[in-house]
Structure formats: C-alpha cells, structure tokens
C-alpha positions as CSV (number, residue, x, y, z in Angstrom):
1,M,81.9,77.5,45.1
2,N,79.7,79.4,47.6
3,L,80.0,82.9,49.0
4,F,81.8,81.8,52.1
5,E,84.4,79.9,50.1
6,F,84.8,82.9,47.8
7,F,85.2,85.2,50.8
8,S,87.9,82.9,52.3
9,K,89.7,82.5,49.0
10,E,89.7,86.0,47.7
11,S,89.7,88.3,50.7
12,D,92.9,89.5,52.5
13,L,91.0,90.8,55.6
14,P,90.6,88.5,58.6
15,Q,87.4,86.7,57.9
16,G,87.4,85.0,61.3
17,Q,87.4,88.4,63.1
18,I,84.5,89.6,61.0
19,V,82.5,86.5,61.7
20,L,83.4,86.7,65.4
21,V,82.2,90.3,65.7
22,A,79.0,89.3,63.9
23,V,78.5,86.5,66.4
24,V,79.1,88.9,69.3
25,S,76.5,91.3,67.7
26,G,74.0,88.4,67.6
27,L,74.7,87.5,71.2
28,A,74.2,91.1,72.2
29,N,70.9,91.1,70.3
30,G,69.9,87.9,72.0
31,M,70.8,89.4,75.4
32,L,68.4,92.2,74.8
33,L,65.5,89.7,74.9
34,A,66.6,88.2,78.2
35,L,67.1,91.6,79.7
36,I,63.7,92.9,78.4
37,N,62.0,89.8,80.0
38,S,63.9,90.3,83.3
39,G,63.0,94.0,83.3
40,A,59.3,93.3,82.6
41,E,59.3,90.7,85.4
42,S,60.8,93.2,87.8
43,V,58.1,95.8,86.8
44,L,55.4,93.2,87.4
45,N,56.9,92.6,90.9
46,Q,57.0,96.4,91.4
47,N,60.7,96.3,91.7
48,I,62.4,98.3,88.9
49,E,66.1,97.5,88.8
50,T,68.6,100.1,87.5
51,R,71.1,97.4,87.1
52,I,69.0,95.6,84.4
53,F,68.5,98.9,82.6
54,L,72.3,99.6,82.6
55,L,73.0,96.1,81.3
56,Y,70.4,96.6,78.6
57,L,72.0,99.9,77.6
58,T,75.4,98.2,77.5
59,A,74.1,95.3,75.4
60,F,72.4,97.8,73.1
61,L,75.5,99.9,72.5
62,L,77.6,96.7,72.0
63,Y,75.0,95.4,69.5
64,I,75.1,98.7,67.5
65,Y,78.9,98.9,67.5
66,T,79.5,95.3,66.6
67,Q,76.9,95.3,63.9
68,K,78.3,98.4,62.2
69,Y,81.8,97.0,62.4
70,A,80.9,93.6,61.0
71,L,78.9,95.1,58.1
72,S,81.5,97.7,57.3
73,Q,84.4,95.3,57.3
74,A,82.5,92.6,55.4
75,S,81.6,95.1,52.8
76,I,85.2,96.4,52.5
77,A,86.5,92.8,52.3
78,L,83.9,91.6,49.7
79,E,84.3,94.7,47.4
80,A,88.1,94.1,47.5
81,A,87.6,90.4,46.6
82,V,85.2,91.3,43.7
83,R,87.7,93.9,42.4
84,K,90.5,91.3,42.7
85,V,88.6,88.7,40.7
86,R,87.4,91.2,38.1
87,V,91.0,92.5,37.5
88,R,92.4,89.0,37.5
89,I,89.9,87.8,34.9
90,V,90.5,90.9,32.7
91,N,94.2,90.3,33.0
92,K,93.8,86.7,31.9
93,I,91.6,87.8,29.0
94,R,94.3,90.1,27.6
95,H,96.8,87.2,27.9
96,T,94.8,84.8,25.9
97,E,95.1,84.5,22.1
98,L,92.9,85.8,19.4
99,P,91.4,82.4,18.4
100,F,90.1,82.0,21.9
101,I,88.5,85.4,21.9
102,E,86.9,84.7,18.5
103,S,85.7,81.3,19.8
104,I,83.8,83.0,22.6
105,G,81.5,84.5,20.0
106,G,79.0,86.6,22.0
107,Y,80.9,88.9,24.4
108,N,77.6,89.5,26.3
109,E,78.4,86.5,28.5
110,I,81.6,88.0,29.7
111,Y,80.0,91.4,30.3
112,T,77.2,89.8,32.2
113,K,79.5,87.8,34.4
114,L,81.8,90.8,35.2
115,T,79.0,93.2,35.8
116,Q,75.6,91.8,36.8
117,D,77.0,88.7,38.5
118,S,79.7,90.5,40.4
119,N,77.3,93.2,41.5
120,M,75.0,90.6,42.8
121,I,77.9,89.1,44.8
122,S,78.6,92.6,46.2
123,Q,75.0,93.1,47.4
124,A,74.8,89.8,49.1
125,I,77.2,90.4,51.9
126,I,75.0,92.7,54.0
127,F,72.3,90.1,54.1
128,V,74.8,87.4,55.0
129,V,76.1,89.4,58.0
130,F,72.6,89.9,59.2
131,A,71.9,86.2,58.6
132,I,74.9,85.3,60.7
133,Q,73.6,87.5,63.5
134,S,70.1,86.1,63.1
135,V,71.4,82.5,63.4
136,V,73.1,83.5,66.7
137,V,69.9,85.2,67.9
138,L,67.9,82.2,67.0
139,V,70.2,79.8,68.8
140,F,70.4,82.1,71.8
141,T,66.6,82.4,71.9
142,L,66.1,78.7,71.6
143,L,68.6,78.1,74.5
144,Y,66.7,80.7,76.5
145,I,63.4,78.8,75.8
146,A,65.2,75.6,76.8
147,L,66.0,77.1,80.2
148,L,62.4,78.2,80.6
149,S,60.8,74.9,79.4
150,P,62.5,71.9,77.9
151,I,59.2,70.7,76.4
152,A,58.7,74.1,74.7
153,F,62.3,73.9,73.4
154,L,61.7,70.4,72.0
155,V,58.5,71.5,70.2
156,C,60.4,74.5,68.7
157,V,63.3,72.3,67.5
158,I,60.9,69.8,65.8
159,I,58.8,72.4,64.0
160,I,61.7,74.6,63.0
161,G,63.8,71.6,62.0
162,S,61.0,70.2,59.8
163,A,60.7,73.6,58.1
164,V,64.5,73.8,57.6
165,S,64.6,70.2,56.1
166,W,61.8,71.0,53.7
167,R,63.4,74.3,52.7
168,I,66.7,72.6,51.8
169,T,65.0,70.3,49.4
170,T,62.9,73.1,47.8
171,N,66.0,75.4,47.6
172,K,67.8,72.8,45.5
173,L,65.0,72.8,43.0
174,A,65.0,76.6,42.9
175,I,68.7,76.7,42.3
176,K,68.4,74.3,39.4
177,A,65.7,76.4,37.8
178,L,67.8,79.6,38.4
179,K,70.9,78.2,36.7
180,T,68.9,77.3,33.6
181,A,67.3,80.8,33.6
182,N,70.7,82.4,33.7
183,K,71.8,80.4,30.7
184,K,68.7,81.4,28.8
185,E,69.2,85.0,29.8
186,T,72.7,85.0,28.2
187,I,71.1,83.7,25.0
188,F,68.5,86.5,25.2
189,F,71.3,89.1,25.4
190,N,72.9,87.6,22.3
191,F,69.6,88.3,20.4
192,L,69.6,91.8,21.9
193,N,73.1,92.2,20.5
194,H,71.8,91.1,17.1
195,I,69.1,93.8,17.2
196,L,71.4,96.6,18.3
197,E,74.5,95.8,16.2
198,G,72.4,94.6,13.2
199,F,69.8,97.4,13.4
200,K,70.4,98.7,9.9
201,E,70.0,95.2,8.5
202,I,66.8,94.3,10.3
203,K,65.3,97.7,9.7
204,I,65.2,97.2,5.9
205,N,64.3,93.5,6.1
206,Q,61.0,93.0,8.0
207,R,61.1,89.2,7.8
208,K,64.6,89.2,9.3
209,N,63.4,91.7,11.9
210,D,60.4,89.6,12.8
211,D,62.4,86.4,12.9
212,V,65.1,87.7,15.2
213,F,62.5,89.3,17.5
214,Q,60.4,86.1,17.6
215,Q,63.4,84.0,18.7
216,A,64.4,86.6,21.3
217,E,60.8,86.6,22.5
218,Q,60.8,82.8,22.7
219,V,64.0,82.8,24.8
220,A,62.6,85.6,27.0
221,D,59.5,83.4,27.6
222,E,61.6,80.4,28.5
223,T,63.7,82.6,30.8
224,E,60.5,83.9,32.4
225,Q,59.2,80.3,33.0
226,F,62.4,79.2,34.7
227,K,62.6,82.4,36.8
228,V,59.0,82.1,37.8
229,T,59.6,78.5,38.8
230,A,62.6,79.5,40.9
231,N,60.8,82.5,42.5
232,I,57.8,80.4,43.4
233,K,60.1,77.9,45.1
234,F,61.7,80.8,47.0
235,I,58.2,82.1,47.9
236,D,57.3,78.6,49.2
237,I,60.3,78.8,51.4
238,L,59.3,82.2,52.8
239,I,55.7,81.0,53.4
240,A,56.9,77.8,55.0
241,A,58.9,79.8,57.6
242,R,55.8,81.8,58.4
243,V,53.6,78.8,58.5
244,A,56.0,77.1,60.9
245,F,56.0,80.1,63.1
246,Y,52.2,80.4,63.2
247,I,51.9,76.7,64.0
248,L,54.5,77.0,66.7
249,L,53.0,80.0,68.5
250,P,49.5,78.6,69.3
251,I,51.0,75.3,70.4
252,L,53.2,77.2,72.9
253,V,50.5,79.7,74.0
254,F,47.3,77.6,73.9
255,I,47.9,73.9,73.8
256,L,50.9,73.2,76.1
257,P,49.6,75.5,79.0
258,L,46.2,73.8,78.6
259,Y,47.7,70.5,79.7
260,S,49.9,72.2,82.3
261,V,53.0,71.2,80.4
262,I,54.3,74.8,80.7
263,P,53.8,76.8,83.9
264,T,51.5,79.8,83.4
265,D,54.0,82.3,84.6
266,V,56.5,81.1,82.0
267,V,54.1,81.3,79.1
268,F,54.6,85.1,78.9
269,K,58.4,84.8,78.6
270,I,58.2,82.0,76.0
271,T,55.6,84.0,74.0
272,T,57.9,87.0,74.0
273,A,60.9,84.9,73.0
274,T,58.9,83.2,70.2
275,L,57.8,86.6,68.9
276,F,61.4,87.8,69.1
277,I,62.6,85.0,66.8
278,I,60.2,85.8,63.9
279,G,62.5,88.5,62.7
280,P,65.6,86.4,62.6
281,I,63.7,83.5,61.0
282,N,62.3,85.7,58.2
283,L,65.8,87.3,57.6
284,I,67.5,83.9,57.4
285,T,64.7,82.7,55.0
286,M,65.0,85.8,52.8
287,T,68.8,85.5,52.7
288,E,68.7,82.0,51.4
289,P,67.3,82.8,47.9
290,M,69.9,85.7,47.6
291,L,72.6,83.3,48.6
292,A,71.4,80.8,46.0
293,R,71.5,83.4,43.3
294,T,74.9,84.6,44.5
295,N,76.3,81.1,44.4
296,V,75.1,80.6,40.9
297,A,76.8,83.9,39.9
298,L,80.0,82.9,41.6
299,N,80.1,79.6,39.8
300,S,79.4,81.3,36.6
301,L,82.3,83.8,37.2
302,Y,84.7,81.0,38.1
303,S,83.7,78.9,35.1
304,L,84.7,81.8,32.9
305,E,88.0,82.0,34.8
306,T,88.5,78.2,34.3
307,E,88.0,78.6,30.5
308,L,90.6,81.4,30.5
309,D,93.0,79.3,32.5
310,N,92.7,76.4,30.1
311,A,93.2,78.8,27.2
312,V,96.2,80.5,28.7
313,S,97.8,77.1,29.8
314,L,98.0,76.1,26.1
315,Q,100.4,78.9,25.5
316,E,104.1,79.2,26.3
317,D,105.5,82.3,27.9
318,S,106.8,84.9,25.6
319,F,110.1,86.0,27.1
320,I,111.1,88.8,24.7
321,T,108.9,91.9,24.2
322,T,111.4,94.2,22.5
323,P,111.3,94.0,18.6
324,P,114.6,93.8,16.7
325,D,116.1,97.2,15.8
326,E,115.8,96.5,12.2
327,F,115.1,93.5,10.0
328,Q,115.9,92.7,6.4
329,T,113.4,90.0,5.6
330,I,110.3,88.3,7.0
331,K,110.0,84.9,5.6
332,F,107.1,82.4,5.5
333,S,108.3,78.8,5.1
334,E,105.5,76.4,4.2
335,V,103.2,78.3,6.6
336,S,99.6,77.0,6.7
337,F,96.6,77.5,8.9
338,D,93.3,75.5,9.4
339,Y,90.0,76.6,10.9
340,F,88.1,73.8,12.7
341,D,84.5,73.4,13.8
342,K,83.4,72.0,17.1
343,N,83.8,68.5,15.7
344,K,87.4,69.2,14.7
345,E,86.5,69.1,11.0
346,I,88.4,71.6,8.8
347,L,86.2,74.5,7.6
348,F,88.8,76.5,5.7
349,S,92.6,76.4,5.2
350,I,95.5,78.6,4.2
351,A,97.6,76.4,1.9
352,P,101.3,76.0,2.7
353,T,102.7,79.4,1.8
354,N,106.2,80.7,1.0
355,L,106.6,84.4,1.2
356,D,109.5,86.9,1.6
357,I,108.7,90.5,2.7
358,K,111.7,92.8,2.5
359,Y,112.4,95.8,4.7
360,G,111.0,99.0,3.3
361,E,108.7,97.3,0.8
362,L,105.3,98.5,-0.2
363,L,103.1,95.4,-0.7
364,F,99.5,95.2,-1.9
365,I,97.4,92.1,-1.2
366,I,94.2,91.5,-3.2
367,G,91.5,88.9,-3.4
368,G,87.8,88.3,-3.1
369,N,85.8,88.0,0.1
370,G,86.6,84.8,1.9
371,S,89.8,84.2,0.0
372,G,91.9,84.2,3.2
373,K,93.4,87.7,3.1
374,S,92.5,88.5,6.8
375,T,93.7,85.1,7.9
376,L,97.0,85.7,6.1
377,L,97.4,89.1,7.9
378,K,96.7,87.5,11.2
379,L,99.4,84.9,10.6
380,L,101.7,87.6,9.4
381,T,101.2,89.8,12.4
382,G,101.4,86.9,14.9
383,L,97.8,87.0,16.0
384,Y,97.4,83.4,14.7
385,Y,100.0,80.6,15.2
386,P,100.6,78.6,12.0
387,T,99.1,75.1,12.0
388,A,102.3,74.1,10.2
389,G,105.4,75.7,8.8
390,S,107.6,78.5,10.3
391,I,108.1,82.2,10.2
392,Y,111.5,83.8,10.2
393,V,112.8,87.3,10.9
394,D,116.1,87.2,9.0
395,D,117.6,84.0,10.3
396,E,115.7,83.8,13.6
397,E,112.8,81.5,13.7
398,I,109.7,82.9,15.5
399,D,108.3,80.6,18.1
400,K,106.0,81.1,21.1
401,T,108.9,82.3,23.3
402,N,109.5,85.4,21.1
403,Y,106.1,85.9,19.5
404,Q,105.4,89.1,21.4
405,S,108.7,90.5,20.3
406,Y,107.7,89.7,16.7
407,R,104.2,91.3,17.1
408,E,105.9,94.5,18.3
409,L,107.1,95.1,14.7
410,F,103.6,95.9,13.6
411,A,101.0,98.6,13.7
412,I,97.7,97.4,12.4
413,I,94.3,98.6,11.2
414,F,92.0,95.7,10.4
415,T,88.5,96.2,8.8
416,D,87.0,95.5,12.2
417,F,89.4,97.8,14.0
418,H,88.7,99.4,17.4
419,L,89.1,103.1,17.9
420,F,90.6,103.9,21.3
421,D,89.7,107.2,23.0
422,K,93.3,107.8,24.0
423,L,96.8,107.1,22.7
424,Y,97.4,104.3,25.0
425,G,101.0,103.2,25.3
426,L,102.3,106.6,24.2
427,H,103.3,108.5,27.3
428,N,105.2,111.3,25.6
429,V,102.9,112.4,22.7
430,D,104.4,114.9,20.3
431,E,101.4,117.2,20.2
432,K,102.8,119.3,17.3
433,K,103.1,116.1,15.2
434,L,99.7,115.0,16.3
435,K,98.1,118.4,15.3
436,K,99.9,118.2,11.9
437,L,98.5,114.7,11.3
438,L,95.0,115.7,12.3
439,K,95.2,118.5,9.7
440,L,96.7,116.2,7.0
441,M,93.9,113.7,7.6
442,E,91.3,116.5,7.5
443,L,90.2,115.8,11.1
444,D,91.3,119.0,12.8
445,K,87.8,120.4,12.6
446,K,86.3,117.1,13.8
447,T,88.3,116.3,16.9
448,R,91.1,117.4,19.1
449,Y,93.5,115.8,21.6
450,I,92.6,117.5,24.9
451,N,93.8,116.4,28.4
452,G,95.2,113.2,27.0
453,K,92.2,112.0,25.0
454,F,90.3,112.7,21.8
455,S,87.5,115.1,22.2
456,H,85.1,113.5,19.7
457,L,84.9,109.9,18.4
458,D,81.4,110.3,16.9
459,L,82.8,110.3,13.4
460,S,82.0,108.6,10.1
461,T,83.5,105.3,9.3
462,G,86.1,106.9,6.9
463,Q,87.0,109.5,9.5
464,K,87.4,106.8,12.2
465,K,89.8,105.0,9.9
466,R,91.8,108.1,9.4
467,L,92.0,108.7,13.2
468,A,93.1,105.1,13.7
469,F,95.7,105.7,11.0
470,I,97.0,108.7,13.0
471,S,97.3,106.6,16.2
472,A,99.1,103.9,14.2
473,V,101.6,106.4,12.7
474,L,102.4,107.8,16.1
475,E,103.3,104.3,17.4
476,D,106.2,104.5,14.9
477,K,106.4,100.8,14.2
478,Q,108.6,99.2,11.5
479,I,105.7,97.6,9.6
480,Y,102.3,99.0,8.9
481,V,99.3,96.8,8.0
482,F,96.2,98.4,6.5
483,D,93.2,96.2,5.7
484,E,90.9,98.1,3.3
485,L,91.8,101.4,5.0
486,A,90.8,103.4,1.9
487,A,87.5,101.6,1.3
488,D,85.4,104.3,3.0
489,Q,87.2,107.4,1.7
490,D,86.1,109.8,-1.0
491,P,88.0,109.6,-4.3
492,R,90.1,112.7,-3.6
493,F,91.3,111.4,-0.3
494,K,91.8,107.9,-1.6
495,K,94.2,109.3,-4.3
496,Y,96.0,111.3,-1.6
497,F,96.3,108.2,0.6
498,Y,97.8,105.9,-2.1
499,E,100.0,108.4,-3.9
500,E,101.3,110.5,-1.0
501,V,100.6,109.0,2.4
502,L,101.8,105.4,1.6
503,L,104.8,106.6,-0.4
504,D,105.8,109.0,2.5
505,L,105.7,106.0,4.9
506,K,107.9,104.1,2.5
507,Q,110.4,106.9,2.2
508,Q,110.6,106.9,6.0
509,G,111.9,103.3,5.7
510,K,108.6,101.7,6.8
511,T,107.4,98.4,5.4
512,V,103.8,98.8,4.4
513,I,101.3,96.0,3.6
514,V,97.9,97.0,2.2
515,V,94.8,95.0,1.5
516,T,93.0,96.7,-1.3
517,H,90.6,96.4,-4.2
518,D,91.7,99.7,-5.8
519,D,93.3,98.4,-9.0
520,H,93.8,102.0,-10.2
521,Y,96.7,102.4,-7.7
522,F,98.4,99.0,-8.1
523,H,101.3,100.9,-9.8
524,V,102.2,102.4,-6.4
525,A,103.1,99.0,-4.9
526,D,106.4,97.2,-5.3
527,R,104.5,94.0,-5.5
528,V,100.9,92.8,-5.7
529,L,100.0,89.5,-4.2
530,K,96.7,87.7,-4.7
531,M,94.8,85.4,-2.3
532,E,92.4,83.0,-3.9
533,Y,90.8,80.0,-2.0
534,G,93.5,80.1,0.6
535,E,96.4,80.2,-1.8
536,L,98.8,83.0,-2.4
537,A,100.2,84.0,-5.7
538,E,102.2,87.0,-7.1
539,Q,100.4,89.3,-9.6
540,V,102.2,91.0,-12.4
541,H,101.2,94.7,-12.6
C-alpha cells in the first residue's frame, strides 16, 4: 500500500481532478520559464513585447490559482480519508472480543498507529502535490531543452536518469531500515509504559528500575542506529541529486559549447532552464523520503486493520441486543475455558463447571489469587466464550447469535475497571437520583455531574470504585457483578456496603454477584462459592 493507492481507496473526492489541476499548475509553472526566456531575448533585441508580459501574467495567475486549488482539495480529501480509516479501525476494535484485546498486550502500538502514523500521512500530501507539479515542471523543462538542443537534452536524460536509478536502489535500503526502526520504536514505547504505569514499583526497587531503564536504553540505541542508517541513505539521495545537477551544469555551460555542440546563443537559455529545474529536482528528492516514511506508516495502519478483520471474522453476528425482561435462572452446563500460549499449549483451565444462579440471589465468590475467579466472571458475563459446555438463560441456550443480548443483563465493576468521565449510554439521567447516590457514596464533596460529565475524576482508588458503582446502579441492569469492590474502602464504609447497599440492591430484585475476601460478611450472602485451581465448589457458611 502506498499513498496514492490509499488516496484512491479511501477518498471520496475526485482524485483525477486534483491530479489534473496539479498537472496544469506544473505546466503553468513551466510556461513561466519559456516566457521569461522569450522576454529576456526580446529585451536583448531591444524589442519589449507587451504580449509576452500579458502571457506571463496569465500563466502566473493560473499557476497560483491551480496550486492553491490542488493543495486545498488534496488536503481536504486526505484528512477525510485519514478520519475515515481511524473511525473504521476504532469501530472494528469495539466489535472484537476481549481475548483479542488482551492478546494485543501493549496498547502503545495501537495508539502509535492511530496518532503518529496517521499524522504523518496527513502531512505528506502537501509535499506530494508539490512533487507532482515538480515532475511536470521537470518534464516540461526537459522538453524545452530538447527543442533548444537535442544533444543537451540527451545529456540531461543520461545524468538525471542515472541519479534516479541509483536513488531507487538506495531508497529501498532506507525503507528497510526505517521499517525495522518503527518496530523497535514500538518496543521502546512499551518500556516507557512500564516506567509510567509501574512507577511506584520501580521507585522502591532500584535494581528493577535500572533493569527496565537499561533495556529501554538498549532498544532506544538500536532504534537510533536503524534511523541513522535510514537518514544517511536519504541524505545520500539528496546529495546525489545535487551532485547530478552540478555535474550537468558545467557540461552544458562549458564542455558542449567548447566543441560547438551547442550554439553560443542557445547556451544562455539552456543555462536558465537548467537552473530552473534545480528547485523541482530538490523537491522531488526531498519528497521521496517522506513518501517512504508515509508508506511504512500506511502499511502499519493497514496491518492493524487486517489483524482486526481476522479477529472479527472469527465471530458470528449477534442479532439480538435487547435482554430478556426477566429471567429465573442462569445455568452453566459443563462450562470450561482454556488459556493457550503462542504454541497452543494450555496455560490454565477452568474445569467443567455446573452452576445455577437464581433471579434475585446475592452470591459471593471467594478464592485465592490465580484461582480463576476473574475468568469465571468473564465467562458468566459473556466476555469469554466457553471452550466447551453451554450457558442457558432459563431454557434458552446462549450462543454467538444472542450473546450481546445476554451481556446486556449485566452491569460490571472488575478490579481493573475503567472510570468514564460521562454516563455514556444514559441519555435521560435522573439528576436527583444521581445527587442522592453521590451523597450516599460520600462523593458529593469530591465531584459533581455538571454539563453532562463528572467535574473531577482525580480521586482515590476507593472513591473511583464508588463512582463506578454509581454509574453501574444508574444503568439499572438485572445483574450486578462487583469484583473486590470493597477492597479499598475504609472499615466503616465496607460495613455499610455489605450490610446496606448490597441488601438494598437485593430488595430491588437485583441479582448481585460479589468477589470478596471479607469473611466477616459471608452471612450476608445467600450462597458462597469458592474457586480453587480452576474448580468451583459451594462453601457452607
């Protein structure tokens, strides 16, 4: 994929028209050279022609207008194309499944491709339009030189053609180094993410701190080496263009006239034309490295989309998105789940599980770290598909055609929850209820809901969990799942949460599932289930 293919594929504006106008702009620019030479010749002959000046003025105005039009339309078209691809990729991301998102690992790669790479694509278009004009100017000027002297034209073609051939070979090497540098840069950003998100951990462990930094530094050094290699190749390309020009110029000015190959009165015009093409040659040469980087960015962006397409194609469409009005029982029938490594070896499994969850039940799940509690919740809420077995809502089996309907039963707060700044999905917020909840959760002094968003999210972990709880309650779902929600609360609020908040939800007819280690409050639950090494068993309490 290159920029021109991208432009053709993603843009709705008439690309042919933009290119045509850019070509006309280049022709008008080339005409200026011929008219300047004609005007200079008339001055030498002491015969100033108004007609040439008027033609020059017309060509100049045409050049300015067509250049502005081509640049403006190309910029509009490309920004629309970039926006279209960005939105399409984001849309595909939200339609993938959780295992794919978890398999991506570092999200920096996605951010880099959707920000830095797409910004580079946006910036390239102005140079490309100028390059198209420059190519036209170069071709026009060479044809003009051919009319003046076929020998001079042949020399120009040989020298410029040799430079172009060498540049193509060098550019391939530069692109190869640039692609490797981009991969290394993504790894560097992953280390930066370790430093930022793991700042507390590395701050109290100097050896860990040094180790992470040393590896980040090593990757940065490797990135530098590949970038320097690419940049030197691009510099070689730039220098080669200038070398070719400064070889060409003395041949045309000194050597060919010396052997009377070019008439003396034509040397002046050829020299002017040769000087005129240095700008276009430099611009074309400078555009090539940017195009190389842009093409790398485009291929990186499309590779991400291909991954997403492959992930989405593994799914079946979910046709039903409205949850059942009321359920009586959710049933697991021999439901199991396996985690696999890259070699398809099983890392951890949830054993075949049978479970009935009744409407309006308050259920506690306990177990040590790594016992499979979070995996069980992801299976229960439809975020994971079972490796084997089936899930039923009453007598209806849940499959991939109605999974989204099943998911709509739940409001969830996992341990790694994300706190949104707005109540997305709630278009008619009951502000009185919201204020009441903020007060009950002791957050009314910390944040408010103003102009459709929370005023402050800079809260403690426990306060963020309480704000997430408010958002979940306002969703008014049939089943609430809380994973260690009380873990970061003070003892007074913890008691209030277990003995009042949860019981109030139960009295409202909600089904509540809580992962907890607080054995002092097990008496609140209707049942306590224990996960241990991927197996589920009921506890007597």
